[in-house]
C-alpha positions as CSV (number, residue, x, y, z in Angstrom):
1,X,29.7,-9.5,-4.9
2,X,29.5,-9.7,-8.7
3,X,29.7,-6.9,-11.2
4,X,31.1,-3.6,-10.0
5,X,30.4,-1.4,-13.0
6,X,28.4,1.8,-12.6
7,X,24.6,1.6,-13.0
8,X,21.8,4.1,-13.4
9,X,20.2,3.6,-10.0
10,X,21.5,2.1,-6.7
11,X,18.9,0.7,-4.4
12,X,19.6,0.1,-0.7
13,X,17.2,-2.4,0.9
14,X,15.8,-5.6,-0.5
15,X,12.3,-5.8,1.0
16,X,9.2,-5.6,-1.2
17,X,9.6,-1.9,-1.9
18,X,13.2,-2.2,-3.1
19,X,12.4,-5.3,-5.1
20,X,9.3,-3.6,-6.7
21,X,11.5,-0.6,-7.6
22,X,14.2,-2.8,-9.1
23,X,11.7,-4.8,-11.1
24,X,9.9,-1.7,-12.5
25,X,13.1,0.0,-13.4
26,X,14.3,-3.1,-15.1
27,X,11.1,-3.3,-17.1
28,X,11.6,0.3,-18.2
29,X,15.2,-0.5,-19.5
30,X,17.0,1.1,-16.6
31,X,20.0,-0.6,-15.0
32,X,20.1,-0.9,-11.2
33,X,21.9,-2.7,-8.4
34,X,20.1,-3.6,-5.2
35,X,22.0,-4.2,-1.8
36,X,20.4,-6.0,1.1
37,X,22.3,-6.6,4.3
38,X,20.4,-9.8,5.1
39,X,20.1,-13.0,3.2
40,X,16.6,-12.0,2.1
41,X,14.8,-14.7,4.0
42,X,11.6,-13.7,5.8
43,X,11.4,-15.6,9.1
44,X,8.3,-13.7,10.3
45,X,6.2,-11.9,7.7
46,X,5.3,-8.4,8.8
47,X,2.6,-8.0,6.2
48,X,0.1,-10.3,4.5
49,X,-2.4,-7.9,2.9
50,X,-1.9,-6.6,-0.7
51,X,-4.1,-3.6,-1.6
52,X,-6.1,-3.3,-4.9
53,X,-3.6,-0.6,-6.0
54,X,-0.6,-2.8,-5.5
55,X,-2.4,-5.7,-7.2
56,X,-2.9,-3.4,-10.2
57,X,0.8,-2.8,-10.4
58,X,1.3,-6.6,-10.2
59,X,-1.2,-7.0,-13.0
60,X,1.0,-4.7,-15.2
61,X,4.1,-6.6,-14.2
62,X,2.6,-9.9,-15.1
63,X,2.8,-11.4,-11.5
64,X,-0.8,-10.9,-10.2
65,X,-1.7,-14.5,-10.9
66,X,1.3,-15.7,-9.1
67,X,0.3,-13.8,-6.0
68,X,-3.1,-15.4,-6.2
69,X,-1.6,-18.9,-6.0
70,X,-0.7,-18.4,-2.3
71,X,-2.5,-21.3,-0.6
72,X,-5.0,-19.3,1.5
73,X,-8.1,-21.4,0.9
74,X,-10.5,-19.6,-1.5
75,X,-13.5,-20.6,0.6
76,X,-12.0,-19.5,3.9
77,X,-13.9,-16.6,5.5
78,X,-11.9,-13.3,5.8
79,X,-14.1,-12.2,8.7
80,X,-13.0,-9.8,11.4
81,X,-14.0,-11.4,14.7
82,X,-14.3,-9.8,18.1
83,X,-14.2,-12.2,21.0
84,X,-13.1,-12.9,24.6
85,X,-11.2,-16.0,23.6
86,X,-11.5,-19.1,21.4
87,X,-13.1,-20.8,24.4
88,X,-15.1,-17.8,25.4
89,X,-17.7,-15.5,23.9
90,X,-17.9,-14.1,20.4
91,X,-18.8,-10.4,20.7
92,X,-19.2,-9.4,17.1
93,X,-18.1,-10.1,13.5
94,X,-17.7,-8.3,10.2
95,X,-18.1,-10.8,7.4
96,X,-16.1,-10.8,4.2
97,X,-16.1,-13.2,1.2
98,X,-12.7,-11.9,0.3
99,X,-10.5,-9.1,1.8
100,X,-12.1,-6.6,-0.6
101,X,-15.6,-7.5,0.6
102,X,-16.6,-9.5,-2.4
103,X,-17.0,-6.5,-4.8
104,X,-15.1,-8.4,-7.5
105,X,-17.7,-11.1,-7.3
106,X,-20.6,-8.7,-7.9
107,X,-19.3,-7.1,-11.1
108,X,-19.3,-3.7,-9.4
109,X,-15.6,-3.6,-8.6
110,X,-13.6,-0.3,-8.7
111,X,-10.4,-2.3,-9.6
112,X,-9.6,-5.1,-12.0
113,X,-7.8,-6.8,-9.1
114,X,-9.0,-7.8,-5.6
115,X,-7.3,-7.2,-2.3
116,X,-5.3,-10.3,-1.5
117,X,-4.0,-12.3,1.4
118,X,-0.3,-13.0,0.5
119,X,2.2,-12.9,3.3
120,X,5.6,-11.2,2.8
121,X,7.6,-14.5,2.8
122,X,5.6,-15.5,-0.3
123,X,5.2,-12.1,-1.9
124,X,8.9,-11.1,-1.7
125,X,9.8,-14.2,-3.7
126,X,7.4,-13.2,-6.5
127,X,8.9,-9.7,-6.6
128,X,12.4,-11.1,-6.5
129,X,11.7,-13.3,-9.5
130,X,10.2,-10.3,-11.3
131,X,13.3,-8.2,-10.7
132,X,15.6,-11.0,-11.8
133,X,13.5,-11.6,-15.0
134,X,15.2,-8.5,-16.5
135,X,18.6,-10.2,-16.7
136,X,21.8,-8.2,-16.5
137,X,19.9,-4.9,-16.1
138,X,19.0,-5.8,-12.5
139,X,21.6,-6.9,-10.0
140,X,20.4,-8.2,-6.6
141,X,23.2,-8.4,-3.9
142,X,22.2,-10.1,-0.6
143,X,24.3,-10.1,2.6
144,X,25.8,-6.8,1.4
145,X,25.6,-4.1,4.0
146,X,26.0,-0.4,2.9
147,X,28.5,1.3,5.2
148,X,28.9,4.7,3.5
149,X,27.1,6.9,1.0
150,X,28.4,10.0,-0.8
151,X,27.2,12.1,-3.8
152,X,28.5,14.7,-6.1
153,X,27.2,16.6,-9.2
154,X,27.4,13.5,-11.4
155,X,26.2,10.7,-9.3
156,X,26.2,8.7,-6.0
157,X,28.8,6.4,-4.6
158,X,28.2,3.7,-1.9
159,X,30.5,1.4,0.0
160,X,29.2,-2.0,0.9
161,X,30.6,-4.9,2.9
162,X,30.0,-8.4,1.9
163,X,28.9,-9.9,5.2
164,X,30.1,-13.4,4.1
165,X,33.6,-12.6,3.0
166,X,34.2,-9.2,4.8
167,X,35.2,-7.7,1.5
168,X,34.3,-4.0,0.9
169,X,33.5,-2.7,-2.6
170,X,32.5,0.7,-3.9
171,X,29.6,1.0,-6.4
172,X,28.6,4.0,-8.5
173,X,25.2,5.1,-9.8
174,X,23.6,8.2,-11.2
175,X,20.9,8.1,-8.4
176,X,20.3,6.2,-5.2
177,X,17.0,5.2,-3.6
178,X,16.9,4.2,0.1
179,X,14.4,1.4,0.7
180,X,16.2,0.3,3.8
181,X,13.3,0.5,6.3
182,X,12.4,2.5,9.4
183,X,16.0,2.5,10.7
184,X,17.3,3.6,7.4
185,X,21.1,4.0,7.3
186,X,20.9,6.2,4.2
187,X,18.3,8.6,5.8
188,X,20.5,9.0,8.8
189,X,23.6,9.5,6.7
190,X,21.8,12.3,4.8
191,X,20.8,14.0,8.0
192,X,17.1,13.8,7.2
193,X,14.9,14.0,10.3
194,X,11.5,12.6,11.0
195,X,8.4,14.1,12.6
196,X,5.1,12.7,13.7
197,X,3.4,11.2,16.8
198,X,6.5,9.1,17.4
199,X,6.3,6.1,19.8
200,X,2.8,4.6,20.0
201,X,3.1,1.3,21.9
202,X,5.1,-1.8,22.4
203,X,3.9,-5.0,20.7
204,X,5.1,-8.5,20.3
205,X,4.4,-10.7,17.3
206,X,4.4,-14.4,17.8
207,X,4.4,-16.8,14.9
208,X,2.6,-20.1,15.8
209,X,1.9,-23.4,14.2
210,X,-1.5,-24.8,15.4
211,X,-3.4,-27.3,13.2
212,X,-6.5,-28.0,15.1
213,X,-7.6,-24.7,16.7
214,X,-10.6,-24.1,14.4
215,X,-11.7,-27.8,14.8
216,X,-11.6,-27.5,18.6
217,X,-13.4,-24.2,19.1
218,X,-17.0,-23.2,18.8
219,X,-15.9,-19.8,17.2
220,X,-16.6,-19.9,13.5
221,X,-13.6,-19.4,11.2
222,X,-12.3,-15.9,10.3
223,X,-9.1,-14.2,9.3
224,X,-8.4,-11.8,12.2
225,X,-9.5,-12.1,15.8
226,X,-9.5,-9.4,18.4
227,X,-9.3,-10.5,22.0
228,X,-11.2,-8.3,24.5
229,X,-10.8,-8.8,28.3
230,X,-11.9,-6.7,31.2
231,X,-8.8,-4.5,30.7
232,X,-9.8,-3.9,27.0
233,X,-8.3,-5.2,23.8
234,X,-5.1,-7.0,24.7
235,X,-4.1,-9.0,21.6
236,X,-5.1,-10.0,18.0
237,X,-4.6,-13.2,16.1
238,X,-4.4,-13.5,12.3
239,X,-4.9,-16.8,10.4
240,X,-1.9,-16.4,8.1
241,X,-2.4,-19.2,5.7
242,X,-5.9,-20.3,6.5
243,X,-4.5,-23.6,7.7
244,X,-2.0,-24.1,10.4
245,X,0.0,-20.9,10.7
246,X,-1.1,-18.1,12.9
247,X,0.3,-14.8,14.1
248,X,-0.6,-13.5,17.5
249,X,0.1,-9.9,18.3
250,X,0.3,-9.0,22.0
251,X,-0.2,-5.4,23.0
252,X,1.7,-3.8,25.9
253,X,4.9,-4.1,27.8
254,X,7.3,-1.5,29.2
255,X,10.5,-2.4,27.5
256,X,11.5,-3.2,23.9
257,X,13.0,-6.5,25.0
258,X,12.1,-10.0,24.1
259,X,9.5,-11.3,26.6
260,X,10.1,-14.6,28.4
261,X,8.8,-17.7,26.5
262,X,6.7,-18.7,29.4
263,X,5.0,-15.2,29.4
264,X,4.3,-15.5,25.7
265,X,2.9,-19.0,26.2
266,X,0.6,-17.9,28.9
267,X,-0.8,-15.2,26.7
268,X,-1.5,-17.6,23.9
269,X,-3.1,-20.1,26.2
270,X,-5.4,-17.3,27.5
271,X,-6.4,-16.6,23.9
272,X,-6.7,-20.1,22.6
273,X,-8.0,-21.9,25.7
274,X,-6.8,-24.9,27.6
275,X,-6.0,-28.1,25.8
276,X,-5.0,-26.5,22.4
277,X,-1.6,-27.6,21.3
278,X,0.6,-25.2,19.5
279,X,4.3,-24.6,18.5
280,X,5.9,-21.2,18.9
281,X,8.0,-20.6,15.7
282,X,9.3,-17.1,16.4
283,X,8.9,-14.2,18.8
284,X,9.4,-10.6,17.6
285,X,9.1,-7.7,20.0
286,X,8.8,-4.3,18.3
287,X,8.0,-0.6,18.9
288,X,4.9,0.8,17.0
289,X,5.7,4.3,15.8
290,X,4.3,7.0,13.5
291,X,7.0,9.1,11.8
292,X,7.3,10.9,8.4
293,X,10.6,11.9,6.9
294,X,11.0,15.7,6.7
295,X,12.3,15.4,3.2
296,X,12.0,12.6,0.6
297,X,15.0,13.8,-1.4
298,X,18.6,15.0,-0.8
299,X,20.2,15.8,-4.1
300,X,20.5,12.5,-6.1
301,X,19.3,10.4,-3.1
302,X,15.6,9.6,-2.5
303,X,13.7,7.8,0.3
304,X,10.9,5.3,-0.3
305,X,8.8,2.9,1.8
306,X,9.5,2.7,5.5
307,X,12.6,4.8,5.1
308,X,10.2,7.7,4.3
309,X,7.2,6.8,6.5
310,X,6.9,4.6,9.6
311,X,3.4,3.6,10.4
312,X,1.3,1.4,12.6
313,X,0.2,-1.7,10.6
314,X,-3.4,-1.0,11.4
315,X,-4.9,-0.6,8.0
316,X,-2.1,-2.3,6.0
317,X,-0.8,0.9,4.5
318,X,3.0,0.5,5.0
319,X,4.2,-1.8,2.2
320,X,1.4,-0.8,-0.1
321,X,2.2,2.9,0.2
322,X,5.9,2.1,-0.2
323,X,5.3,0.2,-3.5
324,X,3.3,3.2,-4.8
325,X,6.3,5.4,-3.9
326,X,8.5,3.0,-6.0
327,X,6.2,3.2,-9.0
328,X,6.0,7.0,-8.8
329,X,9.8,7.4,-8.6
330,X,10.6,4.7,-11.2
331,X,9.0,6.4,-14.2
332,X,10.4,9.8,-13.2
333,X,14.0,8.5,-12.9
334,X,13.5,6.7,-16.2
335,X,12.3,9.9,-17.9
336,X,15.3,11.9,-16.6
337,X,17.8,9.1,-17.4
338,X,16.4,8.7,-21.0
339,X,16.4,12.4,-21.6
340,X,12.6,13.2,-21.9
341,X,12.1,14.2,-18.3
342,X,12.8,17.8,-17.3
343,X,14.6,19.3,-14.2
344,X,11.3,19.7,-12.2
345,X,10.2,16.0,-12.6
346,X,12.3,14.6,-9.8
347,X,11.2,17.4,-7.5
348,X,7.6,16.3,-8.0
349,X,8.3,13.0,-6.2
350,X,8.3,14.6,-2.8
351,X,5.5,17.0,-3.7
352,X,3.2,14.1,-4.6
353,X,4.2,11.2,-2.3
354,X,4.9,13.0,1.0
355,X,1.3,14.1,1.5
356,X,0.1,10.6,0.6
357,X,2.5,9.2,3.1
358,X,1.3,11.5,5.8
359,X,-2.3,10.7,5.0
360,X,-1.6,7.0,5.3
361,X,0.4,7.0,8.6
362,X,-2.1,9.3,10.3
363,X,-5.1,7.2,9.2
364,X,-3.2,4.1,10.6
365,X,-2.7,5.9,13.9
366,X,-6.4,6.6,14.1
367,X,-7.0,2.9,13.4
368,X,-4.8,1.9,16.3
369,X,-6.8,4.1,18.7
370,X,-10.0,2.5,17.3
371,X,-8.4,-0.9,17.9
372,X,-7.8,0.0,21.5
373,X,-11.0,2.0,22.0
374,X,-12.9,-0.5,24.2
375,X,-11.1,0.6,27.4
376,X,-11.7,-1.2,30.7
377,X,-15.0,-3.2,31.0
378,X,-15.3,-4.8,34.5
379,X,-17.8,-7.6,34.4
380,X,-17.3,-8.4,30.8
381,X,-16.9,-12.1,31.5
382,X,-19.6,-12.4,34.1
383,X,-22.0,-15.4,33.4
384,X,-25.0,-13.3,34.4
385,X,-27.7,-11.4,32.4
386,X,-25.9,-8.2,33.2
387,X,-22.7,-9.7,31.7
388,X,-24.6,-10.8,28.6
389,X,-26.0,-7.3,28.1
390,X,-22.6,-5.8,28.6
391,X,-21.0,-8.2,26.0
392,X,-23.7,-7.3,23.5
393,X,-23.2,-3.6,24.0
394,X,-19.4,-3.8,23.8
395,X,-19.5,-6.1,20.7
396,X,-22.0,-3.8,18.9
397,X,-20.0,-0.7,19.6
398,X,-16.6,-2.1,18.9
399,X,-17.7,-3.8,15.6
400,X,-19.1,-0.4,14.4
401,X,-16.0,1.5,15.5
402,X,-13.7,-0.8,13.5
403,X,-15.6,-0.5,10.2
404,X,-13.6,2.5,9.2
405,X,-10.5,0.3,9.0
406,X,-12.1,-2.4,6.9
407,X,-13.8,-0.1,4.3
408,X,-10.8,2.1,3.2
409,X,-10.8,2.3,-0.6
410,X,-10.6,6.1,-0.2
411,X,-7.1,5.6,1.3
412,X,-5.9,2.8,-1.0
413,X,-7.2,4.2,-4.3
414,X,-8.6,7.7,-3.6
415,X,-5.4,9.8,-3.2
416,X,-5.2,12.6,-5.7
417,X,-2.1,14.7,-6.6
418,X,-4.2,17.9,-6.6
419,X,-1.2,20.2,-5.9
420,X,1.3,18.4,-8.1
421,X,3.5,20.7,-10.1
422,X,3.3,18.3,-13.1
423,X,-0.5,17.9,-13.3
424,X,-2.7,20.5,-15.0
425,X,-5.4,21.4,-12.5
426,X,-9.0,22.2,-13.4
427,X,-11.2,25.0,-12.1
428,X,-14.3,22.7,-11.8
429,X,-14.1,20.4,-8.8
430,X,-15.1,16.7,-9.1
431,X,-18.1,15.4,-7.1
432,X,-17.0,14.6,-3.5
433,X,-17.1,11.2,-1.8
434,X,-20.5,9.5,-1.9
435,X,-21.6,11.1,-5.2
436,X,-20.8,10.5,-8.8
437,X,-20.6,7.4,-10.9
438,X,-21.2,4.7,-8.2
439,X,-24.0,6.4,-6.3
440,X,-26.9,4.9,-8.2
441,X,-27.8,1.2,-8.1
442,X,-24.4,-0.1,-7.2
443,X,-24.9,-2.9,-4.5
444,X,-21.3,-2.7,-3.4
445,X,-21.4,1.1,-3.0
446,X,-24.7,0.8,-1.1
447,X,-23.0,-1.7,1.3
448,X,-20.3,0.9,1.9
449,X,-22.9,3.5,2.6
450,X,-24.7,1.2,5.0
451,X,-21.5,0.4,6.9
452,X,-20.7,4.1,7.1
453,X,-24.1,4.8,8.6
454,X,-23.5,2.0,11.2
455,X,-20.1,3.3,12.0
456,X,-21.3,6.9,12.6
457,X,-24.4,5.8,14.5
458,X,-22.9,3.1,16.8
459,X,-19.2,3.6,16.8
460,X,-17.1,5.2,19.5
461,X,-16.0,8.7,18.6
462,X,-12.3,9.2,19.2
463,X,-10.8,12.2,21.1
464,X,-7.6,12.8,19.1
465,X,-5.1,15.5,19.0
466,X,-5.6,16.0,15.3
467,X,-8.5,16.3,12.9
468,X,-9.1,13.0,11.0
469,X,-10.1,12.8,7.4
470,X,-13.8,13.0,6.9
471,X,-15.1,9.4,7.3
472,X,-16.8,9.5,3.9
473,X,-13.4,10.3,2.3
474,X,-12.1,7.0,3.7
475,X,-15.0,4.6,3.6
476,X,-16.6,5.7,0.2
477,X,-14.7,5.8,-3.0
478,X,-16.0,7.2,-6.3
479,X,-13.6,6.9,-9.3
480,X,-12.6,10.1,-10.9
481,X,-10.5,11.1,-13.9
482,X,-9.6,14.5,-12.5
483,X,-5.9,15.5,-13.0
484,X,-3.8,13.9,-10.3
485,X,-6.2,11.0,-9.7
486,X,-5.6,7.4,-10.5
487,X,-7.2,6.7,-13.9
488,X,-10.5,4.9,-13.3
489,X,-11.0,1.2,-14.1
490,X,-13.8,0.1,-16.3
491,X,-14.1,-3.1,-18.3
492,X,-13.9,-2.7,-22.1
493,X,-15.8,-4.6,-24.7
494,X,-12.7,-6.7,-25.5
495,X,-12.6,-8.0,-21.9
496,X,-9.7,-5.8,-20.9
497,X,-9.6,-3.1,-18.2
498,X,-8.9,0.5,-19.1
499,X,-5.9,0.1,-16.9
500,X,-4.5,-2.6,-19.1
501,X,-3.5,0.1,-21.6
502,X,-1.4,2.0,-19.1
503,X,2.0,1.6,-17.5
504,X,4.6,2.0,-20.3
505,X,5.0,5.6,-21.4
506,X,2.3,8.3,-21.5
507,X,-1.1,7.3,-22.9
508,X,-3.7,9.6,-24.5
509,X,-7.2,8.3,-24.2
510,X,-9.4,9.6,-27.1
511,X,-12.9,9.1,-25.9
512,X,-16.1,9.0,-27.9
513,X,-17.0,8.5,-31.5
514,X,-16.1,11.9,-32.8
515,X,-12.6,11.2,-33.9
516,X,-10.9,14.0,-32.0
517,X,-7.6,14.8,-33.6
518,X,-4.4,13.9,-31.9
519,X,-1.8,15.1,-34.4
520,X,-0.7,18.0,-32.2
521,X,0.0,15.7,-29.2
522,X,1.8,13.2,-31.4
523,X,4.0,15.9,-33.0
524,X,4.8,17.5,-29.6
525,X,5.7,14.1,-28.1
526,X,7.9,13.3,-31.0
527,X,9.7,16.6,-30.7
528,X,10.5,16.0,-27.0
529,X,11.1,12.2,-27.5
530,X,8.3,11.5,-25.0
531,X,6.9,7.9,-25.3
532,X,3.2,8.4,-26.2
533,X,0.5,5.8,-27.2
534,X,-2.9,6.8,-28.5
535,X,-5.9,4.7,-27.3
536,X,-9.4,5.3,-28.8
537,X,-12.3,4.2,-26.6
538,X,-16.0,4.6,-27.6
539,X,-17.8,2.7,-24.7
540,X,-20.4,5.1,-23.3
541,X,-19.7,4.2,-19.7
542,X,-16.0,5.0,-20.0
543,X,-16.7,8.3,-21.8
544,X,-19.2,9.3,-19.1
545,X,-16.7,8.5,-16.3
546,X,-13.7,10.2,-17.8
547,X,-15.9,13.3,-18.7
548,X,-13.6,14.7,-21.4
549,X,-12.7,13.8,-25.0
550,X,-9.0,13.7,-24.3
551,X,-7.3,12.4,-21.2
552,X,-3.5,12.3,-20.9
553,X,-2.4,9.5,-18.4
554,X,1.1,9.2,-17.0
555,X,3.3,6.1,-16.9
556,X,2.2,5.5,-13.2
557,X,-1.5,5.5,-14.2
558,X,-2.4,8.9,-12.8
559,X,-4.1,11.5,-14.9
560,X,-1.9,14.4,-16.0
561,X,-4.5,16.5,-18.0
562,X,-7.8,16.2,-19.6
563,X,-9.8,18.4,-22.0
564,X,-12.0,18.4,-25.1
565,X,-9.3,19.6,-27.5
566,X,-5.6,20.4,-27.5
567,X,-5.7,23.9,-28.8
568,X,-4.8,25.3,-32.2
569,X,-3.3,23.6,-35.1
570,X,0.2,24.9,-34.2
571,X,0.4,22.4,-31.3
572,X,1.6,24.9,-28.8
573,X,-1.0,23.9,-26.2
574,X,-0.2,20.2,-26.6
575,X,3.5,21.0,-26.2
576,X,2.9,23.0,-23.0
577,X,0.8,20.2,-21.5
578,X,3.5,17.6,-22.2
579,X,6.2,19.9,-21.0
580,X,4.3,20.4,-17.7
581,X,3.7,16.7,-17.3
582,X,7.3,15.8,-17.8
583,X,8.8,18.6,-15.6
584,X,10.4,20.6,-18.4
């Protein structure tokens, strides 16, 4: 089991969230030990979509280009296709050049990085290499199952069993982060409950190898296919590598047990059509749920990823929300361990991330209901004029309904820590969704507006037991530098993004040609040993978007404060701002 000396942070769970946390802590000079009960191999990837925000973290970590090397063909359409079967009728389609809709090709992108297709079995290896690149600071322990956790006033102890040798070892750390999934052992051991909609449905994922499907169907290529029968939507199929690997997801069932192979094969033949040869690689039955941890913290123990929020994969929010949890928690743990973070800093983790987790899981549940919104449609397959009219109507309505899931930058990038105890709020509100910097002359933004109008005009309104976010808040996204928001991306004259200056310690953007003084901030940061870089930017577009002469940005890339000056020469206001931002 390797080294048993104490570390700063213990991490339970070696999926993408745990690996991202280990890598980010290691990059910040923090020692950590990760424990994963399996061998780490991914036999059926549960995710294959990386959001813009996660790709921005990958950019900072130096691994974005590695993720882009996954062999999903660059010219393969990422279309969402609605059909009765590969040997049946295409009902509708939403076309995409890339998962992000091609914005990065138009020069109108809101992020320096695109959304990406990169399944977990490939992405985990990238994150594992990143974590290991920090040498002895990061210890990855596979086939080591945590069997007990206890904490005291000085730290946390865990007992883990080496599943290969049967040996049990105790490890000690100052803090512990549970990244051990929806069935989290640590969460249960801490007695932290979960609330939410609970069980949503049974589903079965089937991983398939099929090399000639696209060549033998009249349906044009795409990324994800939704199968609609007279009973409604009954399955989906994703083209995992754009070549020969597919994942079919079958909805329904009455028990969380593995369906018989012949039943699975029959479902696939219904979707693919007769005469298509395929090989079933793996069958994974699972229960779709929506749950949120009642607390994200118990003393020195924190929850992140699926241990904190369990969500339907509709929208791709699970892993991406979890990695953002890890980035938020990483810099805060670092600050406390290095002595420049105050006692309120770690409390802000739950205050900031739990509302974001709820927002994501509830949006995902709404997306599931949109996926299943077709309902029963007798006569859908009839080869008659009436059947053709019915298929046209169903396809048009369903395609419009699903648009909210595909245009979702408001969820991925638009969360704002408005009530955070460590952000200095403003009295003046920023413009709402649909107004602001992107509203004029931006072709990508105009496309989002057009898809929003189609969704509202032709989509099926859902009758839900909760009030959803306003659709414009999800489908439209205007960048903002208000406190609590992700600092906006714009390209600078040297070819770098504004985001390329962020991610280490705090950064103070000094905007405009006026030469606003920063001495008060620099003295205050030195007094509190807070890492602070000064970045001067004169590009008019950046100054216009950030709206103030001074913008203080946190290590996770979120704005802590902005203003036109930092108060008097005594530096008292600058010190108060930095103390607030570091939880003093």
